[in-house]
C-alpha positions in Angstrom: 121.5 40.2 63.1 123.8 42.0 61.3 120.5 44.2 60.4 119.8 44.6 63.8 123.5 45.8 65.1 123.8 48.3 62.3 120.8 49.8 63.7 121.5 50.0 67.2 124.8 51.6 65.8 122.5 54.2 63.9 120.8 54.8 67.3 123.6 55.0 69.5 125.7 57.4 67.1 122.2 60.1 66.0 120.6 59.3 69.8 121.6 59.6 73.3 121.8 56.8 75.7 122.3 57.0 79.2 122.4 54.1 81.9 122.1 53.2 85.2 119.8 55.3 85.8 117.6 55.0 89.1 114.2 53.5 88.2 112.5 55.7 90.3 114.3 58.8 88.4 114.0 57.1 85.1 110.0 56.8 85.4 110.1 60.7 86.8 111.6 61.7 84.1 109.6 59.7 81.3 106.5 61.0 82.8 107.8 64.5 82.8 108.7 64.3 79.3 105.1 62.8 78.1 103.3 65.4 80.2 105.2 68.6 79.8 106.7 68.1 76.5 105.1 65.5 74.6 107.1 62.8 74.7 110.6 65.0 73.7 112.9 64.3 76.1 115.7 65.8 74.4 114.0 69.7 75.3 112.9 68.2 79.0 116.8 67.6 79.0 118.4 71.0 77.7 115.3 72.4 79.8 116.6 71.1 83.1 120.2 71.9 82.1 119.7 75.5 81.4 117.7 75.5 84.8 121.0 73.9 86.4 123.5 76.5 84.7 121.2 79.5 85.4 120.6 78.6 88.9 123.1 76.8 90.5 126.3 78.4 89.9 125.1 81.8 90.5 124.1 80.4 93.9 120.7 81.1 96.0 122.4 83.7 98.0 120.5 86.5 96.6 117.3 84.5 97.1 118.5 84.3 101.0 119.3 87.8 101.1 115.2 88.6 99.6 113.7 86.1 101.8 115.6 87.6 105.2 114.4 91.2 103.9 110.9 90.2 103.3 111.1 88.6 106.8 112.1 91.4 108.3 110.0 93.3 106.8 107.3 91.1 107.9 108.8 91.0 111.7 108.0 95.2 111.9 104.5 95.1 110.3 104.4 92.3 112.6 105.3 94.3 115.7 103.4 97.6 114.5 100.1 95.7 114.5 100.6 94.4 118.3 101.7 98.2 118.6 98.2 99.5 117.3 96.6 96.7 119.2 97.8 98.0 122.7 97.0 101.6 122.7 94.5 102.1 123.8 91.4 103.9 122.1 90.7 108.0 123.2 87.8 109.5 123.1 87.0 113.9 123.7 83.8 114.5 125.4 82.1 117.6 124.7 82.8 118.6 128.7 86.8 118.3 127.7 86.9 114.9 129.6 88.9 112.1 128.0 87.8 108.5 128.0 90.1 105.8 127.3 88.7 102.5 125.8 91.0 99.4 125.4 90.5 97.5 123.1 89.9 93.5 122.8 91.7 91.2 120.7 
């Protein structure tokens, strides 16, 4: 029994222990560590912390701004396409008369 206690103490001092993790979260963490980090749970934890530090404190305002700018550009392009669809095609004939053809669609 004394050997088991010593082994547990060494793991606690040299390792890392987290309790009260929901089963779903724990299983996801273990599976993700296995698939992406060759079972290196410490590197997965470092990756998640680095991601959190890099993204969350800086906020997502810059992402929202970029999305809004892209949406405005998309709306402008859609408006241009609609305008072009409405414009009739004009053809000049050799006799000087003009023929307007409406586009279908």
